[in-house]
C-alpha positions as CSV (number, residue, x, y, z in Angstrom):
1,V,3.7,13.9,-13.3
2,S,7.2,13.6,-11.8
3,P,9.0,16.8,-11.1
4,D,11.4,16.2,-14.1
5,G,8.3,15.8,-16.3
6,S,9.2,12.2,-17.5
7,T,7.0,9.9,-15.5
8,L,3.4,9.6,-14.5
9,V,2.3,7.8,-11.3
10,F,-1.3,6.7,-11.1
11,Q,-3.6,4.3,-9.3
12,S,-5.6,1.7,-11.1
13,T,-7.6,-1.5,-10.5
14,R,-6.2,-3.3,-13.6
15,S,-4.7,-6.0,-11.4
16,G,-8.1,-6.7,-9.8
17,R,-7.4,-4.5,-6.8
18,W,-6.1,-1.0,-6.2
19,A,-2.4,-0.7,-7.1
20,L,0.1,2.1,-8.1
21,Y,1.8,2.2,-11.5
22,L,4.4,4.3,-13.3
23,S,4.3,5.0,-17.0
24,G,5.8,7.3,-19.6
25,L,3.7,10.5,-20.3
26,D,2.4,8.9,-23.5
27,G,1.0,6.0,-21.4
28,G,3.7,3.6,-22.6
29,N,6.1,1.6,-20.5
30,V,3.6,0.9,-17.7
31,R,5.2,-0.8,-14.7
32,V,4.0,-1.7,-11.2
33,L,5.1,0.6,-8.4
34,V,3.1,-1.0,-5.5
35,D,0.6,-3.9,-5.9
36,T,-0.3,-5.2,-2.5
37,D,-3.5,-6.2,-0.9
38,D,-3.7,-3.1,1.2
39,D,-5.3,-0.8,-1.5
40,P,-2.5,1.8,-2.1
41,V,-4.1,5.0,-3.5
42,V,-3.6,8.8,-4.0
43,P,0.1,8.8,-4.9
44,A,2.1,12.1,-4.7
45,W,5.7,12.8,-5.9
46,S,8.3,14.2,-3.6
47,P,9.8,17.5,-4.9
48,D,13.1,15.8,-5.9
49,G,11.3,13.0,-7.7
50,L,13.0,10.3,-5.6
51,R,10.0,9.2,-3.5
52,I,6.3,8.7,-3.7
53,A,3.9,9.1,-0.8
54,F,0.5,7.3,-0.8
55,A,-2.3,6.1,1.4
56,A,-2.9,2.4,2.1
57,T,-4.9,0.3,4.6
58,A,-3.2,-0.8,7.8
59,D,-5.0,-2.5,10.6
60,G,-8.4,-1.6,9.1
61,H,-7.8,2.1,8.4
62,S,-5.9,4.3,6.0
63,E,-2.3,5.4,6.8
64,I,0.4,7.3,5.0
65,F,3.3,5.4,3.4
66,I,6.3,6.3,1.3
67,V,8.3,4.3,-1.2
68,D,11.3,5.0,-3.4
69,R,10.7,5.8,-7.1
70,E,11.7,2.2,-8.0
71,G,9.2,0.7,-5.5
72,A,11.8,-0.2,-2.8
73,N,12.1,0.9,0.8
74,R,8.4,1.1,1.6
75,R,7.8,2.6,5.0
76,Q,4.7,3.4,7.0
77,L,4.9,7.1,8.2
78,T,1.7,7.4,10.3
79,H,0.2,5.1,12.9
80,D,-2.8,7.2,13.7
81,G,-5.4,4.5,14.4
82,G,-7.8,6.7,12.3
83,D,-7.9,7.5,8.7
84,A,-4.8,9.3,7.4
85,S,-5.0,10.1,3.7
86,H,-4.4,12.5,0.8
87,P,-0.7,13.1,1.0
88,H,0.7,16.1,-0.8
89,F,4.3,17.4,-0.7
90,A,5.3,21.0,0.0
91,R,8.3,22.4,-1.9
92,D,10.5,22.0,1.2
93,G,9.7,18.2,1.2
94,R,7.3,18.1,4.1
95,I,4.3,15.8,3.6
96,F,0.8,17.3,4.2
97,F,-2.1,15.0,4.9
98,N,-5.4,14.7,6.7
99,S,-6.1,12.5,9.6
100,G,-9.1,12.0,11.9
101,R,-11.3,9.9,14.0
102,E,-14.9,9.6,15.1
103,I,-15.6,11.9,18.0
104,D,-18.9,11.8,19.8
105,G,-20.5,9.9,16.9
106,R,-19.2,12.3,14.1
107,E,-16.3,12.3,11.8
108,V,-13.5,14.8,12.4
109,Q,-10.5,15.2,10.1
110,E,-7.7,17.8,10.6
111,I,-4.8,18.8,8.4
112,Y,-1.2,17.8,9.5
113,S,2.3,17.8,8.0
114,M,5.4,15.8,8.8
115,A,8.9,15.2,7.6
116,Q,9.5,12.3,5.1
117,D,10.6,10.0,7.9
118,G,7.3,10.6,9.8
119,S,8.9,12.9,12.4
120,R,8.2,16.6,13.3
121,R,4.5,16.2,13.0
122,R,2.5,19.5,13.1
123,Q,-1.2,20.2,13.2
124,H,-2.3,23.0,10.8
125,T,-6.1,23.2,11.3
126,R,-8.5,23.0,14.2
127,C,-11.6,22.6,12.1
128,N,-13.5,20.3,14.4
129,A,-15.1,19.2,11.2
130,V,-14.1,17.2,8.1
131,C,-11.1,19.0,6.5
132,T,-9.3,16.9,3.9
133,F,-7.1,17.0,0.8
134,P,-4.5,19.6,1.9
135,S,-2.4,21.4,-0.7
136,P,0.4,23.7,0.5
137,S,1.0,26.9,-1.6
138,P,4.3,27.1,-3.5
139,D,5.5,29.9,-1.3
140,G,4.7,27.9,1.9
141,R,2.4,30.6,3.3
142,Y,-1.0,29.1,2.7
143,I,-2.8,25.8,2.6
144,A,-5.9,25.0,0.5
145,Y,-8.1,22.1,1.6
146,R,-11.6,20.7,1.3
147,R,-13.9,21.3,4.3
148,V,-17.4,19.9,4.9
149,F,-19.8,22.3,6.4
150,N,-23.0,21.4,8.2
151,T,-25.1,23.3,5.8
152,P,-27.3,22.0,3.0
153,G,-25.5,21.3,-0.3
154,L,-25.5,19.1,-3.3
155,S,-23.9,15.7,-3.9
156,W,-21.7,14.8,-6.9
157,A,-25.0,13.8,-8.7
158,Q,-26.5,17.3,-7.8
159,T,-29.0,15.8,-5.4
160,P,-29.7,17.6,-2.1
161,V,-27.6,16.5,0.9
162,A,-27.3,17.6,4.5
163,R,-23.7,18.8,4.4
164,N,-21.8,20.9,1.9
165,S,-18.2,20.4,0.6
166,E,-16.2,23.6,0.0
167,V,-12.7,24.7,-0.8
168,V,-11.0,26.7,1.9
169,V,-7.7,28.6,1.9
170,A,-6.0,29.5,5.2
171,R,-2.6,30.5,6.6
172,M,-0.3,27.6,7.5
173,D,-1.4,27.9,11.1
174,G,-5.0,27.5,10.1
175,S,-5.9,31.1,10.8
176,Q,-7.7,33.4,8.5
177,A,-9.6,30.5,6.9
178,R,-11.7,31.6,4.0
179,N,-14.3,29.7,1.9
180,V,-13.2,30.4,-1.7
181,S,-15.8,28.3,-3.5
182,E,-19.0,29.3,-1.7
183,H,-21.3,27.2,-3.8
184,P,-23.9,24.5,-2.8
185,A,-22.4,22.0,-5.4
186,F,-19.7,19.6,-4.3
187,D,-16.4,21.6,-4.3
188,G,-13.1,20.0,-3.4
189,W,-9.6,18.6,-4.2
190,P,-7.8,21.9,-4.6
191,V,-4.2,22.1,-5.9
192,W,-2.0,25.2,-6.5
193,S,-0.5,26.0,-9.9
């Protein structure tokens, strides 16, 4: 929901491919925000409600983009060459996201933030693991995210898997990371109230 509480942004395949749409809160007045062949997904409103960040495919991998509320001025913010995804805005307007690559045959994702023009990039975690879906706390002191541990867990279907997905909260510099879900079931996608 937009910061002013008037508009919903969502992803859908109603056009036959992933696209982003806007609507009223009652589901009426649906209109296209981004409908391109690069699979735009996971939209997030800027704190002022003027822009929407999202992930889309560029050169075979996911990157972070931003577009004005009306769908104009689309800009690619990351050029990582790996998968950058799950943008979330902090109250100060910075965009948090995860980005990673395959290192020595295993996937590694870390948490980063940047300004809305893609500048002033900062790395927040040093997980050396899969850490995704960052959500900065409203006071700007902490970050919640999903981390995959190399311990047995359960899939979404509750079947045994080799790695376990948990919710972690840490300070903005990644220190004092604490597993707050501690359960073998699939835990993830945290957001702050």
